[in-house]
C-alpha positions in Angstrom: -0.3 0.2 -0.5 1.1 3.3 -1.3 1.6 6.3 1.8 -1.4 7.7 -0.8 -3.4 5.2 -0.3 -3.0 4.9 3.6 -5.4 7.8 4.2 -8.0 7.0 1.6 -11.4 4.8 2.3 -11.0 1.1 0.4 -14.5 1.0 -1.3 -16.7 -2.0 -2.9 -19.3 -0.6 -5.4 -22.3 -3.6 -5.1 -24.8 -3.2 -8.0 -26.2 -5.3 -10.5 -27.0 -2.4 -12.9 -23.3 -2.1 -15.0 -24.7 1.6 -15.6 -25.1 1.9 -12.5 -21.2 0.4 -11.4 -19.7 3.2 -14.2 -21.5 5.7 -13.5 -20.6 5.2 -9.4 -16.7 4.7 -10.2 -16.7 7.7 -12.4 -17.7 10.0 -9.8 -15.3 8.2 -7.3 -12.2 8.6 -9.3 -13.1 12.4 -9.2 -13.1 11.8 -5.1 -9.3 11.7 -3.4 -11.0 10.2 -0.6 -11.7 7.1 -2.2 -9.8 3.9 -3.1 -12.1 1.5 -5.1 -10.6 -1.9 -4.9 -13.5 -4.5 -6.6 -17.2 -4.5 -7.3 -20.1 -6.7 -7.6 -23.0 -7.4 -9.0 -25.1 -9.6 -5.6 -25.0 -8.8 -2.6 -23.5 -12.7 -1.6 -21.1 -11.7 -3.7 -20.0 -8.8 -2.0 -20.3 -10.5 1.4 -17.4 -12.7 0.0 -15.5 -10.0 -1.5 -15.9 -7.9 2.2 -14.2 -11.1 3.9 -11.3 -11.3 2.1 -10.4 -7.2 1.6 -12.2 -6.0 4.5 -12.5 -2.9 2.7 -13.8 0.1 4.7 -16.3 1.5 2.7 -19.5 -0.1 0.5 -22.2 1.4 -1.7 -25.1 -0.5 -1.5 -27.6 -0.9 -4.0 -31.2 -2.5 -3.1 -32.6 -4.4 -6.1 -30.4 -7.2 -6.4 -30.6 -11.0 -7.4 -29.1 -14.2 -5.5 -29.4 -11.4 -2.5 -30.6 -8.0 -2.1 -29.5 -5.1 -0.6 -31.0 -5.0 2.7 -30.0 -9.0 3.3 -26.4 -8.2 2.5 -26.6 -5.2 5.6 -27.9 -7.8 8.0 -25.5 -10.4 7.0 -22.8 -7.4 7.3 -23.9 -5.7 10.4 -22.6 -9.2 12.0 -19.3 -8.8 11.5 -16.4 -8.2 13.8 -14.7 -5.5 11.8 -17.7 -3.8 9.2 -17.1 -1.7 6.5 -19.4 1.5 6.6 -22.7 1.0 4.2 -24.1 3.8 2.2 -27.1 2.7 0.4 -27.6 3.5 -3.4 -30.4 3.1 -4.5 -34.0 4.1 -6.7 -36.0 3.4 -4.2 -37.1 5.6 -1.4 -39.6 3.0 0.9 -36.8 1.4 2.5 -34.8 3.9 4.7 -36.4 3.7 7.7 -35.0 0.1 7.7 -31.9 0.9 6.5 -31.3 3.2 8.6 -32.0 1.1 12.2 -29.1 -1.0 10.1 -26.7 1.9 12.0 -25.5 2.6 7.9 -23.7 5.9 7.0 -26.3 7.4 4.8 -29.1 6.6 2.1 -29.0 8.5 -1.9 -30.9 7.7 -3.8 -30.5 7.3 -7.9 -29.6 9.2 -9.7 -26.3 10.2 -7.8 -25.0 13.7 -7.9 -21.5 14.6 -7.4 -22.2 16.7 -4.5 -24.8 14.0 -2.8 -22.2 11.5 -3.7 -19.3 13.5 -1.2 -21.7 14.7 1.6 -22.3 10.9 2.2 -18.7 9.6 1.8 -17.8 12.3 4.4 -20.0 11.0 6.8 -18.7 7.7 6.3 -15.1 8.9 6.6 -16.5 10.8 10.1 -18.1 7.3 10.9 -14.7 5.4 10.2 -12.8 8.2 12.0 -14.8 7.7 15.3 -14.1 4.6 15.0 -10.4 4.3 14.6 -9.8 7.1 17.2 -12.0 5.0 19.9 -14.4 7.5 20.4 -17.2 6.9 23.7 -20.1 5.3 22.6 -23.5 7.1 22.8 -25.6 6.4 25.6 -28.5 4.8 25.0 -31.9 7.0 24.1 -34.7 6.1 26.3 -37.0 3.7 24.4 -40.5 4.8 22.8 -43.2 3.3 21.2 -43.9 6.2 19.3 -41.8 7.5 16.3 -39.0 10.2 16.9 -38.6 11.1 13.3 -39.6 10.5 9.8 -37.5 10.0 6.6 -39.2 11.7 4.1 -38.0 12.2 -0.2 -37.4 15.0 -1.3 -35.5 15.7 -4.7 -33.0 13.8 -4.9 -32.3 12.5 -1.0 -33.8 11.6 2.0 -34.7 13.9 4.8 -34.6 13.1 8.5 -37.6 14.8 9.6 -37.8 14.8 13.5 -41.3 14.4 14.8 -41.6 17.1 17.6 -40.3 19.4 14.7 -43.6 18.7 13.0 -46.1 21.3 13.2 -49.4 19.5 11.6 -50.5 17.3 9.1 -52.9 17.1 5.8 -53.8 13.9 3.9 -53.3 14.3 0.3 -54.6 11.1 -1.3 -52.2 8.3 -0.5 -49.6 10.6 0.9 -49.4 13.3 3.8 -47.7 16.0 3.6 -45.7 17.0 7.2 -45.5 20.9 7.6 -42.1 22.2 9.7 -40.5 24.8 10.3 -42.3 26.6 6.4 -41.7 23.8 4.4 -43.2 20.7 3.9 -42.8 16.6 2.9 -44.4 13.7 1.7 -44.7 10.9 3.2 -46.2 7.4 1.8 -48.3 6.3 4.7 -51.7 6.5 5.3 -53.6 8.7 8.5 -54.0 6.5 10.5 -51.0 4.3 10.3 -49.2 8.1 11.5 -51.8 8.4 14.1 -50.3 5.4 15.7 -47.2 6.4 15.3 -47.3 9.6 16.7 -46.8 10.4 20.6 -50.8 11.8 21.6 -49.2 13.5 24.2 -48.0 15.6 21.4 -50.1 15.3 19.2 -54.3 15.2 18.4 -56.1 14.1 15.4 -58.8 16.3 15.2 -60.1 15.4 11.2 -60.1 12.2 9.4 -57.5 14.3 6.7 -55.3 16.4 9.9 -53.5 15.8 12.7 -51.9 19.0 14.5 -49.3 19.3 16.7 -50.9 20.0 20.4 -49.0 22.6 21.8 -49.8 25.0 18.3 -53.5 25.2 18.9 -53.5 28.7 20.9 -57.7 28.5 20.7 -60.9 26.9 19.1 -63.6 29.1 16.9 -67.3 28.3 16.2 -68.1 29.0 12.8 -72.0 28.2 13.3 -73.9 25.3 11.9 -71.7 23.1 14.2 -68.4 23.4 12.6 -65.1 24.4 14.0 -61.7 25.5 13.4 -58.6 24.7 15.5 -56.5 28.2 15.6 -53.0 27.1 14.9 -49.9 30.2 14.8 -49.3 31.9 11.9 -52.5 32.2 11.3 -53.3 29.2 10.3 -56.9 27.6 10.8 -58.2 23.7 10.5 -61.4 22.2 10.7 -62.4 20.1 13.0 -64.3 17.0 12.0 -67.2 16.3 14.4 -65.9 12.5 15.1 -63.0 14.4 16.7 -64.3 17.5 18.3 -65.3 16.1 21.8 -61.4 14.9 22.4 -60.2 19.1 20.8 -62.7 20.4 23.6 -61.4 18.0 26.2 -57.9 19.0 25.5 -59.5 22.8 26.2 -60.9 21.6 29.1 -64.5 21.7 28.0 
């Protein structure tokens, strides 16, 4: 190994699409931190290469024959010396499961050079922490409710902390999460989302609306049995008749 190679991340690309492999090879060639040592076209081959070569980093597709990327990542997580994993995939619906495997990043195709460099930077930071013997993180208090959601945004996935969500509105098969003046779409039913949110912090007020309790500033009766919840930023949300009693209970009525 040369002195130049010593400071680089020994990397494997795993994808069953030759054009996708070629695209990553071209992008990696322009990134000094990467030392590409092998490629593979399925998860089983990737595991064999990892055991033989002990790479620092693996770019892993999800949809592959023989053994898919998720199965390969689970197997790699059992190794004593496991590489950092960056999923590079066209599928955005495996993100939650993927991050449960303690991966470095999850990048959506088509991959841009800028996005790939950010992902590699995260992998390098993780590798440096392991090398320097960083103190392990204290385990967080377990909860039955979701603390975060991963949502698609342009060509990447964005982490949205549950407590930062201001309100949720149903749009057909998607839920629109409003947070910090922006909104993101999440492919999930409102009933499932309601079950994943802490009822001490969130309240369903309509068949299509969930709101954060601490942002409700008041209730307004419009006449004819119609009520609205008055939110921050002058937002008014219709309250469904089915949910009115629960909303009034929150207000002590």
